C-alpha positions as CSV (number, residue, x, y, z in Angstrom):
1,M,-22.2,22.9,5.2
2,S,-20.8,19.7,6.6
3,A,-20.6,16.7,3.6
4,V,-22.8,13.9,4.2
5,P,-21.3,11.5,7.3
6,M,-19.6,8.4,7.1
7,R,-20.4,5.5,9.0
8,T,-17.0,4.0,10.0
9,L,-18.1,0.5,9.8
10,Q,-15.9,-2.1,12.9
11,A,-16.3,-5.9,12.1
12,E,-18.1,-6.5,15.0
13,D,-20.8,-3.3,14.0
14,R,-22.3,-5.2,11.4
15,A,-25.8,-5.0,12.8
16,T,-28.6,-6.7,11.4
17,V,-30.5,-3.5,9.1
18,L,-33.6,-6.0,8.1
19,Q,-35.4,-9.1,9.0
20,V,-37.7,-10.5,6.6
21,D,-39.7,-13.7,8.3
22,D,-42.0,-15.1,6.8
23,L,-43.5,-12.1,4.5
24,H,-46.7,-13.0,2.6
25,T,-48.3,-10.7,0.1
26,V,-51.2,-10.7,-1.8
27,I,-53.1,-9.3,-5.0
28,R,-56.7,-9.2,-5.2
29,T,-57.5,-9.2,-8.9
30,P,-61.0,-10.2,-11.1
31,R,-59.1,-13.7,-12.0
32,G,-58.5,-14.4,-8.2
33,P,-55.7,-13.7,-5.2
34,V,-52.4,-12.9,-7.0
35,R,-49.8,-14.8,-4.1
36,A,-46.9,-12.0,-5.3
37,V,-44.8,-12.4,-2.5
38,D,-45.2,-16.4,-1.2
39,G,-43.2,-17.0,2.9
40,V,-40.1,-14.9,1.9
41,S,-37.3,-14.7,4.9
42,L,-34.0,-12.8,5.1
43,T,-31.2,-10.6,6.6
44,L,-29.4,-8.3,5.6
45,R,-26.6,-6.8,7.7
46,R,-24.5,-2.9,7.9
47,G,-22.1,-2.7,5.4
48,E,-23.6,-5.1,3.1
49,T,-25.6,-6.1,-0.5
50,L,-27.5,-8.7,-0.7
51,G,-28.7,-9.2,-4.2
52,L,-31.7,-10.6,-5.0
53,V,-32.3,-11.6,-8.4
54,G,-34.6,-13.2,-10.2
55,E,-37.5,-13.2,-14.0
56,S,-39.1,-10.5,-14.5
57,G,-42.6,-11.4,-12.2
58,S,-41.0,-13.5,-9.6
59,G,-42.2,-10.8,-7.4
60,K,-38.4,-8.8,-6.8
61,S,-40.7,-5.8,-7.0
62,V,-43.3,-6.5,-5.1
63,L,-40.8,-7.3,-2.0
64,G,-38.8,-4.2,-2.2
65,R,-42.0,-2.7,-1.7
66,S,-43.2,-4.5,1.0
67,I,-40.3,-3.8,2.6
68,M,-40.4,-0.8,2.5
69,G,-43.9,-0.5,3.3
70,L,-45.5,1.1,0.1
71,Y,-47.7,-2.5,0.0
72,R,-49.7,-2.6,2.9
73,S,-52.5,-4.9,3.7
74,G,-56.3,-2.3,2.8
75,S,-59.1,-3.7,0.3
76,T,-56.6,-4.9,-2.7
77,M,-54.1,-6.4,-1.4
78,S,-52.8,-8.1,2.3
79,V,-49.5,-7.9,3.4
80,T,-48.3,-10.7,6.1
81,G,-45.2,-11.7,8.0
82,R,-43.5,-9.5,9.8
83,V,-40.9,-7.3,8.6
84,L,-38.0,-5.6,11.2
85,F,-36.0,-2.1,10.1
86,E,-33.7,-1.7,12.7
87,G,-35.9,-3.3,15.7
88,R,-39.5,-1.6,14.2
89,D,-42.1,-3.5,12.8
90,V,-42.3,-1.7,9.5
91,Q,-46.0,-2.9,9.2
92,A,-47.1,-1.8,12.3
93,M,-46.2,1.5,11.2
94,Q,-49.0,4.6,10.8
95,A,-49.2,6.6,8.1
96,A,-46.5,9.5,9.7
97,E,-43.7,6.8,10.8
98,L,-43.7,5.7,7.4
99,R,-43.0,9.0,5.7
100,A,-40.5,9.5,8.5
101,L,-39.3,5.9,7.4
102,W,-39.2,6.5,4.0
103,G,-36.0,8.5,2.8
104,S,-34.3,9.1,6.4
105,G,-34.5,4.9,7.3
106,I,-34.7,3.4,3.9
107,G,-33.6,5.3,0.1
108,M,-35.1,3.6,-2.8
109,V,-33.6,3.5,-6.2
110,F,-36.7,3.1,-8.5
111,Q,-35.6,1.0,-12.1
112,D,-36.7,4.0,-14.2
113,P,-35.2,7.5,-13.5
114,L,-37.0,9.5,-15.4
115,T,-40.5,8.3,-14.5
116,A,-38.9,8.5,-10.5
117,L,-38.4,12.2,-11.7
118,N,-40.7,15.3,-11.8
119,P,-40.2,16.7,-15.3
120,V,-42.0,20.3,-13.9
121,K,-38.9,19.9,-11.3
122,R,-35.8,21.7,-11.1
123,I,-32.9,18.5,-10.7
124,G,-32.3,21.0,-7.2
125,R,-35.8,21.3,-6.0
126,H,-36.1,17.8,-6.2
127,L,-33.0,17.4,-3.9
128,T,-33.5,20.2,-1.3
129,E,-37.3,19.3,-1.2
130,T,-36.3,16.1,0.2
131,L,-33.6,17.7,2.6
132,R,-35.9,19.3,3.8
133,R,-38.4,17.3,4.7
134,H,-36.8,15.1,7.0
135,Q,-33.7,18.0,8.6
136,T,-34.8,21.7,9.9
137,I,-32.6,23.1,7.3
138,S,-33.4,27.0,5.6
139,V,-33.7,27.2,2.0
140,R,-30.6,27.6,1.4
141,Q,-29.2,25.2,3.1
142,A,-30.8,22.6,1.9
143,R,-29.5,23.6,-1.9
144,V,-25.7,23.7,-0.1
145,R,-25.8,19.8,1.1
146,A,-27.9,19.4,-2.8
147,I,-25.1,20.2,-4.7
148,E,-23.2,18.4,-2.5
149,L,-24.9,14.8,-2.5
150,L,-24.9,15.3,-6.5
151,G,-21.0,16.1,-6.4
152,L,-21.2,12.6,-4.2
153,V,-22.7,10.9,-7.0
154,G,-20.1,11.8,-9.5
155,I,-22.0,14.5,-11.6
156,P,-19.9,17.6,-13.0
157,D,-20.5,20.9,-12.7
158,P,-23.0,20.2,-9.7
159,R,-23.9,24.2,-9.3
160,R,-25.4,24.0,-12.8
161,R,-27.1,20.8,-12.7
162,V,-29.0,21.5,-9.7
163,E,-30.4,24.6,-11.9
164,Q,-31.9,21.5,-14.5
165,Y,-34.7,19.6,-15.7
166,P,-34.7,15.8,-15.5
167,H,-35.0,15.7,-19.8
168,E,-31.8,17.9,-20.1
169,L,-29.8,14.9,-18.2
170,S,-28.1,11.6,-19.7
171,G,-30.3,8.3,-18.1
172,G,-27.3,7.7,-16.4
173,M,-27.0,11.4,-14.6
174,R,-31.0,10.9,-13.7
175,Q,-30.1,7.5,-12.1
176,R,-26.7,9.2,-10.2
177,V,-29.9,11.7,-9.2
178,V,-32.2,9.2,-7.7
179,I,-29.8,7.6,-5.6
180,A,-28.3,11.2,-4.4
181,M,-32.4,12.0,-4.0
182,A,-31.9,8.2,-2.0
183,L,-28.8,9.3,0.0
184,A,-30.3,12.0,1.1
185,N,-30.5,11.9,4.6
186,D,-28.1,9.4,5.2
187,P,-30.8,6.1,5.1
188,A,-29.2,2.9,6.7
189,L,-30.5,0.6,3.8
190,V,-31.2,1.8,0.2
191,I,-32.7,-0.6,-2.5
192,A,-32.5,-0.4,-5.7
193,D,-34.9,-1.6,-7.7
194,E,-32.9,-2.5,-11.1
195,P,-31.0,0.7,-11.0
196,T,-29.3,-0.1,-14.5
197,T,-31.7,-1.3,-16.6
198,A,-32.7,1.2,-18.6
199,L,-29.0,1.9,-18.9
200,D,-26.2,1.0,-21.5
201,V,-23.2,-1.0,-20.9
202,T,-20.7,1.4,-19.8
203,V,-22.6,3.1,-17.8
204,Q,-24.7,0.2,-15.9
205,R,-20.9,-0.1,-14.4
206,Q,-20.4,3.0,-13.4
207,I,-23.7,3.1,-12.0
208,L,-22.5,-0.3,-9.6
209,D,-19.4,0.9,-8.7
210,L,-20.5,3.7,-7.8
211,L,-23.2,2.4,-5.2
212,D,-20.3,0.1,-4.3
213,D,-18.3,2.8,-2.9
214,L,-21.1,5.1,-1.6
215,R,-21.8,0.8,0.6
216,T,-18.2,1.1,1.6
217,E,-17.6,4.7,2.7
218,L,-20.7,5.5,4.2
219,G,-21.7,1.4,6.1
220,L,-24.5,1.3,3.4
221,A,-27.1,-1.6,4.0
222,I,-27.9,-2.6,-0.2
223,L,-30.7,-4.5,-1.7
224,L,-29.6,-5.0,-5.1
225,I,-32.3,-6.5,-6.6
226,S,-32.0,-7.7,-11.0
227,H,-32.7,-10.5,-12.8
228,N,-29.7,-10.6,-14.0
229,L,-26.8,-13.0,-12.2
230,G,-24.1,-10.8,-13.9
231,V,-25.1,-7.7,-12.4
232,V,-24.6,-9.2,-9.1
233,A,-21.7,-10.7,-9.5
234,G,-18.5,-9.4,-7.8
235,R,-20.7,-6.4,-5.8
236,A,-23.4,-9.1,-3.6
237,E,-21.7,-10.4,-0.2
238,R,-24.8,-12.9,-0.8
239,V,-27.3,-13.9,-3.0
240,A,-30.7,-15.1,-2.8
241,V,-32.5,-15.9,-6.0
242,M,-36.2,-15.7,-6.2
243,Y,-38.4,-17.6,-8.7
244,G,-43.0,-17.7,-8.4
245,G,-42.7,-15.7,-4.8
246,R,-40.1,-17.6,-3.5
247,I,-37.0,-17.9,-2.4
248,V,-36.0,-20.4,-3.7
249,E,-32.1,-20.5,-3.3
250,T,-29.3,-18.6,-1.0
251,A,-25.9,-18.2,-0.3
252,A,-22.7,-16.6,-0.4
253,A,-22.0,-15.1,-3.5
254,G,-19.0,-17.2,-4.1
255,D,-20.8,-20.1,-3.6
256,V,-23.4,-19.4,-5.8
257,F,-21.4,-18.9,-9.2
258,A,-19.4,-21.8,-8.3
259,A,-21.5,-24.2,-7.8
260,P,-25.4,-23.3,-8.8
261,A,-27.5,-25.7,-6.4
262,H,-31.3,-25.1,-7.7
263,P,-31.5,-26.3,-11.5
264,Y,-33.3,-22.9,-11.9
265,T,-30.4,-20.7,-10.6
266,G,-28.4,-23.3,-12.6
267,A,-30.3,-22.0,-15.8
268,L,-29.9,-18.3,-15.3
269,L,-26.2,-18.7,-15.3
270,A,-26.3,-20.8,-18.2
271,A,-28.8,-17.9,-20.2
272,I,-25.2,-14.6,-18.9
273,P,-23.7,-14.6,-22.4
274,R,-20.4,-15.6,-22.1
275,L,-17.0,-13.5,-24.3
276,A,-15.0,-16.7,-24.1
277,D,-18.0,-18.1,-27.1
278,P,-17.2,-18.9,-30.1
279,A,-18.8,-16.3,-32.5
280,H,-22.5,-16.8,-33.4
281,R,-23.4,-19.1,-30.3
282,R,-27.2,-19.8,-30.3
283,L,-28.2,-18.0,-26.7
284,R,-29.6,-20.7,-24.1
285,A,-32.9,-19.7,-22.9
286,I,-35.2,-21.3,-20.0
287,D,-37.8,-22.9,-22.0
288,G,-41.7,-22.3,-20.6
289,T,-42.6,-19.3,-19.2
290,P,-42.9,-18.1,-15.3
291,P,-45.6,-19.8,-13.2
292,D,-49.2,-18.2,-13.2
293,L,-49.5,-17.0,-9.6
294,V,-52.7,-16.7,-9.5
295,S,-53.0,-20.9,-9.9
296,P,-49.6,-22.1,-9.5
297,P,-48.7,-25.3,-10.3
298,V,-48.4,-28.2,-7.2
299,G,-45.3,-29.1,-6.0
300,C,-41.7,-27.3,-7.6
301,R,-43.7,-24.3,-9.2
302,F,-40.0,-24.3,-11.7
303,A,-40.7,-28.6,-12.3
304,P,-42.5,-27.5,-15.5
305,R,-40.0,-26.1,-16.9
306,C,-36.7,-28.1,-15.3
307,P,-35.0,-31.4,-17.1
308,A,-33.7,-32.2,-14.3
309,A,-38.0,-32.3,-12.5
310,Q,-38.8,-35.9,-11.1
311,D,-42.9,-36.9,-10.1
312,D,-41.9,-35.7,-6.8
313,C,-41.2,-32.8,-7.4
314,R,-45.2,-31.9,-9.4
315,T,-46.2,-33.0,-6.4
316,A,-44.2,-31.7,-3.2
317,Q,-43.2,-28.4,-2.3
318,P,-39.6,-28.3,-1.6
319,V,-38.2,-25.6,1.2
320,L,-35.1,-24.0,1.9
321,T,-32.6,-26.3,3.1
322,D,-29.0,-26.3,4.0
323,L,-26.5,-27.7,1.7
324,A,-23.8,-27.9,4.5
325,T,-22.2,-25.6,2.3
326,E,-18.7,-25.6,4.4
327,A,-18.8,-29.6,2.6
328,R,-19.1,-27.7,-0.8
329,A,-16.2,-27.4,-3.2
330,G,-16.0,-23.6,-3.0
331,G,-17.8,-23.5,0.6
332,S,-17.3,-20.8,2.6
333,G,-18.4,-22.1,5.6
334,D,-18.5,-18.8,7.0
335,G,-22.0,-18.5,9.8
336,V,-25.4,-19.1,9.2
337,L,-25.7,-16.4,7.0
338,N,-23.5,-17.5,4.2
339,A,-25.3,-21.4,4.9
340,H,-26.1,-22.3,1.1
341,R,-29.6,-22.8,1.1
342,A,-31.7,-24.1,-1.8
343,A,-35.2,-25.5,-2.2
344,C,-34.6,-28.2,-4.4
345,L,-36.0,-31.8,-4.0
346,H,-32.7,-32.8,-5.7
347,P,-30.4,-30.3,-5.8
348,N,-27.0,-30.0,-7.9
349,L,-24.6,-31.1,-5.2
350,G,-21.8,-31.7,-7.8
351,A,-22.1,-28.7,-10.7
352,E,-19.1,-27.6,-12.2
353,P,-17.8,-24.5,-11.2
354,R,-18.2,-20.9,-13.5
355,P,-16.0,-19.0,-14.9
356,S,-16.2,-15.3,-13.6
357,D,-16.7,-13.9,-16.6
358,Q,-20.3,-12.7,-16.6
359,G,-22.1,-9.9,-17.0
360,V,-20.9,-6.9,-15.4
361,R,-17.9,-6.6,-13.5
């Protein structure tokens, strides 16, 4: 049985894998509709990692599941807008088409591997079921491929591991199994939803290195969701910052870290502990709490927590505006996708460059 096929990615082959246009996901609750995703647009190309960051409750996970088609319009939810995966409208797909898409087109890495895996099934069974659901292969062939996949994600002694149960593996090993399941049918896009949340710092770095290596080797497009800007530092080509169900800043990763334009992005960066800080220095925090998405504030949703908010911030709703990246210090200016945009009426255009010693590198 051959190994997982690898995509040799040429510069001209960086086709758009995912196109999200004005996506809205509204959850109906007894308190009223929750606007969990409120007009999000983004693009992801083959072989690229896009970092999606923001506090818990900002709508990141709901966005990821809406992109996959796990959330669809019904009695308790409304999903509008357009999600195109390789040119196909995910929201228009029937149930059978979605089942075929999940795993073979889009893979998902959930944040808690212990709940993502069935505790009464062996590791090999998780992988062989995934393989046989999408491919016409025998049980024996599926087992051989399962062992190959475990080796691909760096699990030692994969022949023994396929016989074990999830509770017999460490947290990092279980996360590698979940990644192997996501890659089993050679998807073009992997959505990694907080893939390092439950792991210690050393294992976090191993998992992030693994995802980056697989992106390079297999030509994957990766949507890396995290609440920590430090996690995506050095891992993502572009970063989109989400707050209150909306994208408030997006740019090439270097531009976001060198000169954050939105006050929320700057506050997230300031909250990351730095090794160069003096001992016993008080950790920085963002005052207040995220907005109630049943009744969000009028105007800029960050205004109630923003120390630089002005009167117009509390009345006018800002939209993503191109800040002319090439004219900014550190700007890359290398195309429309990398343009530095911020949804702020008074963006910080003179931000001091940030050091690069933050987070899990």
